[in-house]
C-alpha positions, 0 to 999 in steps of 0.5 A: 648142842646149839646150831652154829651160825654160818660165817660170811665174808668178801670174795676176792672179786668183791675186794678187787671191785671195792679197791678199784671203785675207791681208787676211782673216787680218790682219783676223781677227788684228787684231780678236782682238788688239783684243778682247783689249786692250779686254777688258784695258782694261775689266777694269783700268778696272773694278778701278780704279773698284771700288777707289776705291769700296771705299776710300771705304767702308772709310774711312767704316767706319773713322771711323764705327766709332770715332765717339763713341757716339750722335754719328752722324746722317743728314741730307739734303744741300742739293742732295739729288737722291736719295730718303732721307738722303744725308749722314752726320755723326759726332764722331770720338773723340780720347781716352777713359777712365773718370771717378772719383767724381761726374760733376758734379765740376769738375774731373772725375777721369779714368783715361785708357784711349785716349790716354796721360796725356801726350796727355790733358795736351795737350788744353788747347784748347777745340776739344775737349769731353767726352761722358758719357752723351749719347743723341743727336747733338744733344747734341754740340757743347754749349759747356758741355762744352768742356775748359778745362784738363787737369792732373796729379793726385797719382795718376799714372794720373789727370788732372783735366779742368776743363770750362766747366761741370759735367756734368749727365749720367752714364754707367752705365759711367762712360765719358768720351769726348773729341771734336773737330769734326764730320765729314760724308760727303755726296753733292754732285752725283755726288761723295761728299765728306768735310767737316771744318771748312772742308775738303771733299775728294772720296773717290769720283766718279760716285756716283748715290745715297748713302743713310744710316740711323743707329740710336742705341746703347742701354745694351746694344747698339751703334749701327748705321749702314746705308750704301747706295751706287750708282755707275756706271763711265763707261767700261763703263756698268756700275752697281755697288750697295753695301749696307754696315752699320757697327757703332759700337764705342763705347757710353755 
């Protein structure tokens, strides 16, 4: 009768040790994967949050840079909770040109440089007004400067702009700007809002502070606007600071 081969197996202690070792390995791999996934999620969240803030700053920069000269002002919002001025207001330009002859002529003879002659002729709504040599934001919005009518002239490169009243100011370079309603960016709670007329829309959230300093333009220098913004990422708890300066290109 052939000899039987001895049968060997694992003892209970060996099985327990094997299970513990496998658990430790799985736990380590799981923690490593979780750490990597969490890092990726935080990176994506940080990038998304910073992109939103950069978009808000770029949008403000584009609009302020092309605002009417000396129309930018800083003020405090109604629910102000941070030190400094936390609203910036300005008048976007719709068209621009150079006037010919006396500035107090009515109609005013204008050679368009921004906006074609056809676009100027379409400015027949009194919601638009002209700015010539204005030195501060308080002078904007004067009903006397409203455009009543724009007509062709014998010179195909000029238009005749009839105002509510003749101008009492002048520009050293004979520049004339057409502007519409006021635009404001204000910190409301923790939301940075863009306000135009009765429309108010958020452009950034989780903003803790927004302060503005506006410097008027002179005869030889452009206006400057300093924007400071502080915000936090609610997911990571990180705080971001932005300090940005905008140069207003248009001068009087």
